[in-house]
N, C-alpha and C positions, 0 to 999 in steps of 0.2 A: 204642731204650729200653735202659737199663742193668738187667740182671738181678741183683738182689742175693742173697747167700747167705742161707739161712735162719738163724734166731737160735737159739742155745743159751743158756739163761738159767740162771745159777748164783746161789745163795744165798751169803752170806758166812759168818756165824757158824755154826760147826759142820759146814759144808761145805768151805769153803776155809781159814777161820781157826779156830784152836784157842782157844777161849774159856776153857778150864778154869782159867787162872791168874787170870781175873777173877771167878770165882764167889765168892769170899769177900765181895765187895761186896754180893751178893745174899743172902747167908745171914745177915747181921746185920739188926737192927732199929733204926732204919728202914733200909731198903735205900738204898745209896748209888749211885743211877743215874749221877750226874755222873762219879764215880770209875770206875765199870763202863765207861762209854763212853770216857772219857779213855784208859784203859788199852789199848783196842782197837788202838791204834798199836803196841803190843808183842806182839800175837798172833803166835805162830809159825804158819807155813803147815801146813795138813794135806796131807802128801805125796800121798796118794791123790787128794784132791779137786784139788789143783793139777795133778797129772799128767793127770786126766780132762779138766780145762778146756783144757790145752794140746794133747791130742789131739784134743778136739773142735773146737778152733779151726782145725784143718787143713781142715775141711769146712763150718764154720759161723762166722758172726759172733757173738762173744760179747756178752752183756748180763748185768747183775747186778742181782738184786731182793733187797733186804734189808728186814728189819724194824727196822733201825737208824734212828733219827730223822734228819731232814734236817740237823740241826746237826752231824752227823758226816760230812758229804760230804767235806770236804777231806782229813781223816785216812783215810777209806776209799779215796779215789782214790790217795792217796800210798801206802797199804799194798798195793793191787793192783799199782801200778808197781814198788814195791820188790821184790815177790816175782815179777816177771817175767810178770804175766799181762797179756794183751792188753788195750788200751784198749777200752771199750764204754760204751753207755748204762748209767747207774746209777739205778735206780729206789729210792726210799727212802720211809719212813713220814713223813707230814706231822708237823709239830712237836707238836701236841697230840692227835694220833690214838692212842688207847689201846685201839682194837678188837683182838681176837685175830688173831694172824698168819694163821689159817685164814680169816679174813674179808678182811683188808687186802691179803694178798699175791695171792690170786686176782683181786680187783679191779684191782690194778696190772697184773697179767699179761693180763687181758682187754683193758685199755687198749692195752697194747703190741701184742697180737695183732691189734687192728684195723688197725694200720699195717704189720706184718710177719708173715711166717709164722714160727712158733714151732716149731721141730723137736723140742726136748728141754728139760726143765726138771730141775734138780738141786737138791734140798732135803733137809735133815736132820730136819725136823719132820713126824712122821707125819700129823698132823692137816691140815698144809698140803698134803702129798703127796696125801692122800685127796681134799682139795677140788680139787686141780688134775685129778686123775684123773676125778672127776665131770663136769668141764667138758670132758673129752676130750683133754687134753694128754698127751704121753708123757712120763713122769716116771721118774727114777732117784732111788731113796731112798738118801741119802748116810748109810750106816750105820757109817762108819769112825771115828766119834768118839761113844762112848757119851754119851747126853744126860743129864746129871745132873738130878735133880729140881728144883733151883733154876732151871736154864735153861727146864725145861718150865713151870714156874710162871710164869716171866717172859713166855714166848711166848704162853701161853694165857689165864691169869687176869689178868695185868696189862697185856697189850698193849704190851710195851716193846721186844721185839726179834724 
């Protein structure tokens, strides 16, 4: 029997990827979600998040769980590769799923945890972190990028990221 390393699960936006350059797309009316997600390919990496992921990869297999919609998969995988992050399973929001991140992300994580041991989860959304903790997961709050109000609104009220 092959013993697999436990999983460490990392969020993308605000944890590994700096989304601040994309926020003007959310600050206008109507919000331009297509442009917001297209611009994700140009996100600079968040140095602290990437360093933590690489350090954690020495003892855990990495997986990624994001509120980005499934249509962003190709760009997201390419971004991870471009910034030297290890390959790993990528869980994403279904195309038309607009539920808040605090609902969607724990659901996706529970599904993953049925198949593998999840040793650690890293996310920047305080409400998502609280939901993970209520379910008994060990969590690190990614506090290295201040969460602008526009991003918080997108995560919680509009269920978009």
